[in-house]
TORSETI-118597 format. One record per residue (C-alpha): x, z, y; residue in three letters. Coordinates in steps of 0.05 Angstrom, whole numbers, plus 32768, in hexadecimal, padded with zeros to 4 digits. Layout:
N
{{X, Z, Y}, ALA}
...
This chain:
138
{{7F13, 8011, 7FBE}, UNK}
{{7F54, 7FF6, 7FA3}, UNK}
{{7F86, 8022, 7F7E}, UNK}
{{7FCC, 801A, 7F64}, UNK}
{{7FD3, 803A, 7F1F}, UNK}
{{801C, 8042, 7F0A}, UNK}
{{8041, 8053, 7ECA}, UNK}
{{8089, 806A, 7ECA}, UNK}
{{80C5, 8064, 7E9D}, UNK}
{{8111, 806A, 7E9C}, UNK}
{{8148, 803C, 7E86}, UNK}
{{8150, 8067, 7E47}, UNK}
{{8107, 8059, 7E36}, UNK}
{{8112, 800D, 7E3A}, UNK}
{{8151, 8014, 7E0F}, UNK}
{{8129, 803C, 7DDB}, UNK}
{{80F6, 8003, 7DD9}, UNK}
{{8130, 7FD5, 7DC7}, UNK}
{{8144, 8002, 7D8D}, UNK}
{{8179, 802B, 7DB2}, UNK}
{{815F, 8073, 7DB5}, UNK}
{{817D, 80AA, 7DDF}, UNK}
{{8177, 80F6, 7DE1}, UNK}
{{8139, 80EF, 7E0D}, UNK}
{{8119, 80AF, 7DF2}, UNK}
{{810C, 80A4, 7DA7}, UNK}
{{8112, 805E, 7D8A}, UNK}
{{80D4, 8032, 7D8B}, UNK}
{{80C3, 800A, 7D4D}, UNK}
{{80A4, 7FC5, 7D4F}, UNK}
{{8063, 7FE7, 7D3A}, UNK}
{{8068, 8018, 7D75}, UNK}
{{8073, 7FDF, 7DA6}, UNK}
{{8038, 7FB7, 7D8A}, UNK}
{{800B, 7FF4, 7D8E}, UNK}
{{801E, 7FFE, 7DD7}, UNK}
{{8015, 7FB5, 7DE9}, UNK}
{{7FD2, 7FB2, 7DC5}, UNK}
{{7FBA, 7FF1, 7DE7}, UNK}
{{7FCD, 7FD7, 7E2C}, UNK}
{{7FAE, 7F93, 7E1E}, UNK}
{{7F6D, 7FB6, 7E0C}, UNK}
{{7F6D, 7FDC, 7E4E}, UNK}
{{7F7C, 7F9C, 7E75}, UNK}
{{7F45, 7F75, 7E51}, UNK}
{{7F12, 7FAD, 7E5E}, UNK}
{{7F25, 7FB1, 7EA8}, UNK}
{{7F21, 7F65, 7EAF}, UNK}
{{7EDD, 7F65, 7E8E}, UNK}
{{7EC4, 7F9C, 7EBC}, UNK}
{{7EDE, 7F77, 7EFA}, UNK}
{{7F0B, 7FB2, 7F0E}, UNK}
{{7F4E, 7F90, 7EFE}, UNK}
{{7F70, 7F70, 7F3A}, UNK}
{{7FB6, 7F6C, 7F1C}, UNK}
{{7FE0, 7F8C, 7EE5}, UNK}
{{802A, 7F83, 7ED8}, UNK}
{{8061, 7FA2, 7EAD}, UNK}
{{80A5, 7FA6, 7ECE}, UNK}
{{80E9, 7F97, 7EB2}, UNK}
{{811B, 7FCF, 7EA3}, UNK}
{{8136, 7FF9, 7EDC}, UNK}
{{817D, 7FDE, 7ED0}, UNK}
{{8165, 7F9D, 7EEF}, UNK}
{{814F, 7FBF, 7F2F}, UNK}
{{8170, 7FAF, 7F71}, UNK}
{{8171, 7FDE, 7FAC}, UNK}
{{8176, 7FC1, 7FF2}, UNK}
{{8181, 7FED, 8030}, UNK}
{{81A6, 7FE4, 8072}, UNK}
{{81E6, 8004, 808B}, UNK}
{{81F1, 8021, 80D0}, UNK}
{{81FD, 7FDC, 80ED}, UNK}
{{81BD, 7FC0, 80CE}, UNK}
{{81E0, 7F98, 8098}, UNK}
{{81C1, 7F96, 8053}, UNK}
{{81DE, 7FC4, 801E}, UNK}
{{81CC, 7FAC, 7FD8}, UNK}
{{81D7, 7FD3, 7F98}, UNK}
{{81C1, 7FC2, 7F52}, UNK}
{{818F, 7FEB, 7F2D}, UNK}
{{8191, 8031, 7F14}, UNK}
{{81B6, 8046, 7ED6}, UNK}
{{819D, 806F, 7E9B}, UNK}
{{81A1, 80B2, 7EBF}, UNK}
{{8171, 809B, 7EF6}, UNK}
{{812F, 80BE, 7EF8}, UNK}
{{80F1, 8098, 7EE4}, UNK}
{{80DD, 805A, 7F0A}, UNK}
{{80A0, 802E, 7F0B}, UNK}
{{8098, 800B, 7EC7}, UNK}
{{8055, 7FE9, 7ED3}, UNK}
{{8016, 7FEA, 7EFD}, UNK}
{{7FCE, 7FD7, 7F05}, UNK}
{{7FAB, 7FC7, 7F46}, UNK}
{{7F63, 7FDA, 7F3A}, UNK}
{{7F24, 7FD4, 7F64}, UNK}
{{7EFA, 8010, 7F4F}, UNK}
{{7EBB, 802F, 7F6A}, UNK}
{{7EDA, 8075, 7F6E}, UNK}
{{7F16, 80A1, 7F65}, UNK}
{{7EF3, 80BE, 7F28}, UNK}
{{7EEE, 807A, 7F07}, UNK}
{{7F38, 8069, 7F13}, UNK}
{{7F4A, 80AE, 7EF9}, UNK}
{{7F24, 809E, 7EB8}, UNK}
{{7F4C, 805E, 7EB1}, UNK}
{{7F8E, 8083, 7EBE}, UNK}
{{7F7C, 80B6, 7E89}, UNK}
{{7F71, 807D, 7E58}, UNK}
{{7FB5, 805F, 7E6B}, UNK}
{{7FD5, 80A4, 7E60}, UNK}
{{7FBD, 80A2, 7E17}, UNK}
{{7FE8, 8065, 7E07}, UNK}
{{8007, 806E, 7DC2}, UNK}
{{8052, 807C, 7DC3}, UNK}
{{8084, 8096, 7D8F}, UNK}
{{8086, 80E1, 7D86}, UNK}
{{80B8, 8100, 7DB6}, UNK}
{{80B1, 80CA, 7DEB}, UNK}
{{80B3, 80E8, 7E31}, UNK}
{{806F, 80F4, 7E51}, UNK}
{{8068, 80D7, 7E96}, UNK}
{{8029, 80DF, 7EC1}, UNK}
{{8000, 80A3, 7ED4}, UNK}
{{8001, 809F, 7F20}, UNK}
{{7FC5, 808A, 7F4A}, UNK}
{{7FCF, 8074, 7F92}, UNK}
{{7F96, 805B, 7FBD}, UNK}
{{7FA8, 8019, 7FDF}, UNK}
{{7FA3, 801C, 802A}, UNK}
{{7F6B, 7FF1, 8045}, UNK}
{{7F7D, 7FE9, 808E}, UNK}
{{7F9E, 8017, 80C0}, UNK}
{{7F64, 8048, 80BF}, UNK}
{{7F7B, 8063, 807A}, UNK}
{{7FBC, 807E, 8097}, UNK}
{{7F9D, 80BE, 80B0}, UNK}
């Protein structure tokens, strides 16, 4: 079965990675960033080797998000991305093809152990099964 495994972040977290800390997100050093990238690369390499990796992507900061909806007349309403006070949004994801929910949970637990600076907010790693046909709706 395929699963979407998601990690979350906020605009303040991206700013902290650029050296601009906030009350909720401590500054990341170059060493911190390299540790995180190395950790994630190790996970991706292991998942590629096991054949479970379908796709993995990190996403740009929430400030570059665009929201598109429609008004009462059906016209598009477009607004640019959330600001610093916005709650966490998707920061990156993996699409995995795993034999079981238990296996993907093991992987998510490994992702959750990614090294971060002390005081960095702790976000859960989210697992969502990917629908495989209309029969999965019920």
